[in-house]
C-alpha positions in Angstrom: -18.3 32.7 -8.0 -19.0 32.2 -12.0 -22.6 32.6 -12.4 -24.8 30.0 -14.0 -28.2 29.8 -15.5 -28.8 26.6 -13.6 -28.8 28.9 -10.1 -32.2 29.9 -11.5 -33.3 26.5 -11.9 -32.3 25.6 -8.6 -34.5 28.8 -7.5 -37.6 27.3 -9.3 -37.2 24.1 -7.6 -37.0 25.3 -4.1 -39.8 27.5 -4.5 -42.0 24.5 -5.9 -45.6 23.2 -4.6 -45.0 20.1 -5.3 -42.9 17.2 -3.4 -39.6 16.6 -5.1 -36.0 15.8 -4.5 -33.8 17.5 -7.2 -31.0 15.0 -9.2 -28.5 16.8 -10.8 -26.7 14.7 -13.5 -23.6 15.9 -15.7 -20.5 14.8 -16.8 -17.7 15.3 -14.2 -16.3 18.7 -13.2 -18.8 20.9 -15.2 -19.6 22.4 -11.8 -22.4 20.5 -10.3 -20.8 20.6 -6.4 -19.7 23.9 -6.5 -23.6 25.2 -7.8 -24.8 23.3 -5.1 -22.5 24.4 -2.4 -22.9 27.9 -3.2 -26.8 27.3 -3.6 -26.9 26.2 -0.1 -25.2 28.7 1.5 -26.5 31.5 -0.4 -30.3 30.4 -0.3 -30.5 28.5 3.6 -29.8 29.2 6.8 -28.2 25.1 7.4 -26.5 23.4 4.5 -25.5 19.6 5.3 -23.4 17.8 2.7 -22.8 13.6 2.5 -20.3 12.9 -0.3 -20.4 8.8 -0.3 -17.4 8.8 -2.1 -14.7 10.7 0.4 -17.0 9.9 3.3 -18.5 6.3 2.3 -19.3 4.8 6.4 -21.9 7.3 6.0 -24.0 4.8 3.5 -24.8 3.3 7.1 -27.6 6.3 7.6 -29.5 5.2 4.6 -29.4 1.2 5.9 -32.2 -1.0 7.1 -35.3 1.3 8.0 -35.6 3.9 4.8 -38.5 6.3 6.7 -37.8 9.8 7.0 -37.9 9.8 10.8 -35.1 7.0 10.7 -32.8 8.4 8.2 -33.0 11.7 9.7 -32.6 10.0 13.4 -29.2 8.4 12.0 -28.3 11.6 10.2 -28.0 13.5 13.2 -26.0 10.6 15.2 -23.5 10.7 12.5 -23.1 14.1 12.2 -23.6 15.2 15.5 -22.6 19.1 14.7 -25.5 19.4 11.9 -28.3 21.4 12.5 -31.9 20.1 11.1 -34.3 23.3 10.9 -37.4 22.0 9.0 -38.1 24.6 6.1 -34.6 26.0 6.4 -32.2 23.2 5.6 -30.9 21.6 2.3 -29.1 18.4 2.3 -26.6 17.6 -0.5 -26.3 13.8 -1.2 -23.0 14.0 -3.4 -21.7 11.0 -5.6 -25.5 9.4 -4.8 -24.5 6.7 -7.5 -22.0 5.4 -4.6 -25.5 4.7 -2.4 -28.4 2.7 -4.0 -30.5 3.1 -1.1 -30.0 6.7 -0.8 -31.4 7.1 -4.0 -34.4 4.6 -3.2 -34.7 6.3 0.1 -35.7 9.6 -1.8 -39.4 9.0 -2.4 -39.9 8.7 1.2 -38.1 12.0 2.1 -40.1 13.7 -0.9 -43.2 12.5 1.0 -41.9 13.6 4.5 -41.0 17.4 3.2 -39.3 18.3 6.1 -36.1 19.5 4.3 -35.0 20.1 0.7 -33.1 17.5 -0.7 -30.4 17.9 -3.4 -28.5 14.8 -5.3 -25.7 14.6 -7.4 -23.3 12.4 -9.3 -21.0 11.9 -12.1 -21.9 9.3 -14.5 -25.2 8.8 -13.1 -26.3 8.1 -17.0 -24.9 4.9 -16.9 -27.0 1.7 -16.5 -26.5 -1.1 -14.1 -24.1 -3.1 -16.1 -22.5 -0.8 -17.8 -20.4 0.5 -14.9 -17.2 -1.6 -13.3 -17.3 0.5 -10.6 -17.7 -2.2 -7.6 -19.1 0.3 -5.1 -21.9 1.0 -7.6 -25.1 -0.8 -6.8 -28.2 -1.4 -8.8 -31.1 0.9 -7.4 -34.1 -1.1 -6.2 -36.5 1.7 -6.9 -36.1 4.7 -8.7 -38.4 7.4 -7.2 -40.4 8.2 -10.1 -43.1 11.1 -9.3 -40.8 12.5 -6.4 -37.7 13.2 -8.0 -37.1 16.1 -10.3 -33.6 15.8 -12.8 -31.5 18.5 -14.2 -28.6 17.8 -16.4 -26.1 20.3 -16.0 -23.2 21.4 -18.6 -20.0 23.1 -18.8 -20.4 26.7 -19.3 -22.8 28.3 -22.4 -21.2 31.4 -24.2 -23.4 33.9 -22.5 -22.4 32.1 -19.4 -18.4 32.7 -20.6 -19.8 36.2 -21.4 -20.7 36.6 -17.4 -17.6 35.3 -16.6 -15.5 37.8 -19.0 -17.4 40.6 -17.0 -20.5 41.5 -20.0 -24.0 42.4 -18.3 -27.5 41.1 -18.9 -27.9 44.7 -20.5 -24.8 44.0 -22.7 -26.0 40.7 -24.3 -29.7 42.2 -24.7 -28.3 44.7 -26.6 -26.8 42.3 -28.7 -29.8 40.0 -28.8 -32.0 43.5 -30.2 -30.0 42.8 -33.7 -31.5 39.2 -33.7 -35.0 40.1 -32.7 -35.0 43.0 -35.3 -32.6 41.0 -38.1 -30.5 43.8 -38.4 -27.1 44.3 -39.5 -24.7 44.9 -36.4 -22.2 47.1 -36.0 -19.4 45.9 -37.9 -16.9 47.1 -34.8 -19.4 45.0 -32.4 -19.7 41.8 -34.5 -15.5 41.7 -34.9 -15.6 42.0 -31.0 -18.0 39.2 -30.5 -16.2 37.3 -33.3 -12.7 37.5 -31.5 -15.3 36.3 -28.0 -16.5 33.3 -29.7 -13.0 31.8 -31.2 -11.8 32.2 -27.3 -14.8 30.3 -26.3 -13.6 27.8 -28.9 -10.1 27.3 -27.2 -11.2 27.9 -23.8 -14.2 25.6 -23.9 -16.7 26.0 -20.9 -15.1 23.8 -17.9 -15.9 26.1 -15.1 -12.4 25.5 -13.6 -10.6 26.7 -16.8 -12.8 29.5 -17.7 -12.3 30.8 -13.8 -8.4 30.4 -14.6 -8.7 32.2 -18.1 -10.4 35.1 -16.6 -8.3 35.6 -14.0 -4.8 35.2 -16.0 -5.7 35.0 -19.6 -3.2 33.1 -20.2 -3.5 30.3 -23.1 -0.7 28.0 -21.7 -2.7 27.4 -18.4 -5.8 26.9 -20.3 -4.0 24.1 -22.1 -2.8 22.6 -19.0 -6.1 22.5 -16.7 -8.0 21.1 -20.0 -5.3 18.3 -20.4 -5.9 17.2 -16.4 -9.5 17.3 -16.8 -9.1 15.0 -20.1 -7.0 12.9 -18.1 -9.7 12.4 -15.5 -12.0 11.5 -18.0 -9.7 8.8 -19.6 -9.4 7.4 -15.5 -13.1 7.5 -15.7 -13.3 5.5 -19.0 -10.8 3.0 -16.8 -12.7 3.0 -13.5 -16.2 2.7 -15.1 -16.2 0.7 -18.1 -17.4 -3.0 -17.9 -14.5 -5.2 -18.9 -13.3 -5.5 -22.1 -15.3 -2.1 -22.8 -12.6 0.1 -21.3 -10.0 -0.2 -24.1 -12.9 -0.1 -26.9 -14.5 3.2 -25.3 -11.0 4.6 -25.2 -10.7 4.1 -28.4 -14.2 5.5 -29.6 -13.4 8.5 -27.4 -9.7 9.0 -28.8 -11.2 8.7 -32.2 -13.8 11.5 -32.2 -11.0 14.1 -33.2 -9.8 12.4 -36.0 -13.3 11.9 -37.4 -14.1 15.3 -37.0 -11.0 16.4 -39.3 -12.6 14.2 -41.9 -14.6 16.0 -44.9 -17.3 13.4 -44.2 -18.1 13.6 -40.4 -20.3 10.6 -40.0 -18.9 8.5 -37.3 -17.4 5.3 -38.8 -16.2 2.3 -36.7 -13.7 1.4 -39.5 -12.3 4.5 -38.6 -11.6 3.3 -34.6 -10.1 -0.2 -35.4 -9.7 -1.1 -39.3 -12.4 -3.5 -40.4 -14.7 -3.0 -37.4 -18.3 -2.8 -37.3 -21.1 -1.8 -35.0 -21.1 -5.5 -33.6 -18.0 -4.8 -32.1 -18.0 -0.8 -30.9 -21.9 0.2 -30.6 -21.8 -0.5 -27.1 -18.9 1.7 -26.4 -20.6 4.7 -28.0 -23.5 4.0 -26.1 -21.5 4.3 -23.0 -19.9 7.8 -24.1 -23.1 9.0 -24.8 -24.6 7.8 -21.5 -21.7 9.6 -19.5 -22.0 12.6 -21.4 -18.7 12.8 -22.7 -19.7 12.8 -25.8 -22.9 14.2 -27.9 -24.2 12.2 -30.4 -26.3 14.2 -33.6 -28.6 11.5 -35.5 -29.4 11.5 -39.3 -33.0 11.4 -40.2 -34.7 9.7 -43.2 -37.3 12.4 -43.7 -37.0 15.4 -41.9 -40.4 16.1 -40.4 -41.8 16.0 -36.7 -41.0 14.6 -34.3 -37.3 14.4 -35.8 -36.5 11.5 -32.8 -39.5 9.1 -34.7 -37.3 9.6 -38.0 -34.0 9.7 -37.1 -31.3 6.5 -37.9 -29.8 4.9 -35.3 -27.0 3.4 -37.1 -26.0 6.7 -38.9 -24.7 9.5 -36.7 -22.1 12.2 -36.1 -20.2 12.4 -32.6 -19.1 15.5 -30.7 -17.2 16.4 -27.8 -19.5 17.7 -24.9 -16.7 20.6 -24.5 -15.0 22.3 -27.6 -12.4 23.4 -25.8 -11.2 19.9 -24.7 -11.9 19.1 -28.5 -9.1 21.9 -29.2 -6.9 20.6 -26.2 -6.8 17.3 -28.0 -5.6 19.1 -31.0 -3.0 20.5 -29.6 -1.7 24.2 -28.8 -0.9 24.8 -32.6 -4.4 24.5 -33.6 -5.5 26.9 -31.0 -3.5 29.7 -32.4 -4.8 29.1 -35.9 -8.3 29.2 -34.5 -7.4 32.3 -32.7 -6.1 34.0 -35.4 -8.7 33.0 -37.9 -6.0 31.5 -40.1 -7.1 27.5 -39.6 -7.9 25.7 -43.0 -8.4 22.1 -43.9 -11.5 20.0 -42.9 -10.9 20.3 -39.2 -11.9 24.0 -39.2 -15.5 22.6 -40.3 -15.4 20.3 -37.7 -14.3 22.1 -34.7 -17.2 24.6 -35.6 -19.7 21.7 -35.8 -18.8 21.0 -32.6 -19.1 24.5 -31.4 -22.7 25.1 -32.7 -23.5 21.3 -31.3 -22.6 22.4 -27.9 -24.4 25.4 -28.3 -27.7 23.8 -29.6 -27.4 21.0 -26.8 -27.0 23.6 -24.1 -30.4 25.3 -25.1 -32.4 21.9 -25.0 -32.3 21.2 -28.3 -31.7 17.4 -29.4 -29.2 17.0 -32.3 -30.3 16.0 -35.8 -29.1 16.2 -39.0 -29.7 15.1 -42.9 -28.1 13.6 -45.2 -28.9 11.2 -48.2 -26.6 8.6 -49.8 -27.8 9.7 -53.5 -27.4 13.3 -53.1 -24.9 16.0 -52.1 -27.1 17.8 -49.8 -26.0 17.8 -46.3 -27.4 20.1 -43.4 -25.4 20.0 -40.8 -28.3 20.4 -38.0 -32.1 20.5 -38.0 -33.8 21.7 -35.1 -37.4 21.2 -34.1 -38.3 25.4 -33.5 -41.7 27.5 -34.0 -43.6 24.1 -35.1 -41.5 23.1 -37.9 -38.5 21.6 -38.6 -35.5 24.6 -39.1 -32.5 23.5 -41.1 -29.2 24.9 -39.7 -26.2 25.1 -41.9 -22.7 25.9 -40.2 -20.1 27.7 -42.4 -16.7 28.1 -40.8 -16.2 31.0 -42.9 -18.9 32.6 -45.3 -19.1 30.4 -48.5 -22.5 29.5 -50.8 -25.4 27.6 -49.4 -26.1 24.9 -52.3 -27.5 22.3 -49.6 -29.6 24.7 -47.6 -31.0 26.3 -50.7 -32.2 22.9 -52.0 -33.5 21.6 -48.4 -35.8 24.8 -48.3 -37.1 24.1 -52.0 -37.7 20.6 -51.3 -38.8 20.5 -47.7 -40.6 24.2 -47.5 -39.0 25.0 -44.2 -40.7 28.4 -43.0 -36.7 29.8 -42.9 -33.4 28.3 -43.0 -30.7 29.1 -40.8 -26.9 30.1 -41.8 -24.4 30.5 -39.5 -21.1 32.3 -40.6 -18.3 34.1 -39.6 -19.5 37.2 -40.8 -22.5 39.9 -40.1 -26.2 39.2 -39.8 -28.6 39.7 -43.0 -31.8 38.0 -44.2 -32.1 36.9 -48.0 -35.7 35.9 -48.6 -36.3 32.7 -46.7 -32.8 32.7 -44.9 -31.6 34.0 -41.7 -27.8 34.6 -42.1 -26.1 34.8 -38.5 -22.3 35.0 -36.9 -21.8 31.9 -35.0 -21.7 33.9 -32.0 -25.5 34.7 -32.4 -26.1 31.0 -32.2 -27.0 31.4 -28.6 -30.2 33.2 -29.4 -31.7 30.0 -30.9 
């Protein structure tokens, strides 16, 4: 079993004092179902799984009366082999977007609190009216106050290291250099620089990582990634509404091209010549709501709170998994990334995508800073230590005029420069190798 940080989140929820069900959201194939199954089998005497996609007839359990007593009575009738033991049973409602009444019933099941309930589903971020699946219905009443939500992503770099066989003490040793701001021994730095390049190419999709750590075969990695991308394309075809199907697909396919440009701001005209937000803005929203991409918005002034200062019409788009981005670029691009010989604007886009993914998985929202009248551009700015911290991303280890100008103008406590190199501190700049972004 791949070790996931989210397992600890499930344990904390299990030991909660309040009555809450748990709703796990996330893109397809990030490991939601597998994680809940392992959690149920390891932490409970009884585990019951209902998948509304595979067994749509079980929707009947949630028809008519939605009292907890009636629901559990029907559940026993439809699944006579189950064992409902109070306090020792986990019920897993998977693909819950297929059964709106099951989602509505969560309030009553939480109030009853006889059994722990976890729900999950792909594309749960889509609003009603965005989804063209005829079996997806609008939820009459969202169980506000009775439902804790958890967003799950593909494996982050720390989880990738766990899969590789690294232990907590190994990662803690590496973090000691981050905490002390001391240079990392060259042999260790070079090892992790090599590993972060593998992570860029392999990505964090559980099926891909699991296969890679077993076979160490990049051809197999490419094949599995192409299968996942194909399933994402199918999701767009099956779930985007009406004419949005083609437009969403065009936007999604344009992201690798746009990240390979010098100016990585998302342009609708790159999707289709002459197009504007009027035609494609809803398509971008669909991709963001489905968790297939992460949107990084420009801010008109870099002060707290960043969300209040962001520009809705100026943004960059990154793939939710850098390995999938590299799969779009193809096998030869993967080779030059692994060898450290990649050149051109795509190099910067790949490393920006990596850092965007690492920041999202740490819980940060994505913002950047660029003005029309200046060459100053900071790839990411984050809210940290009660301040706005600029994060400049360098694919190599070049100079930082933009970061210098930002620090001089806005007086942040410090700035971060992420490079393909070693750790160092210069005045109010902290220089970190890319792999140490996992400690931010």
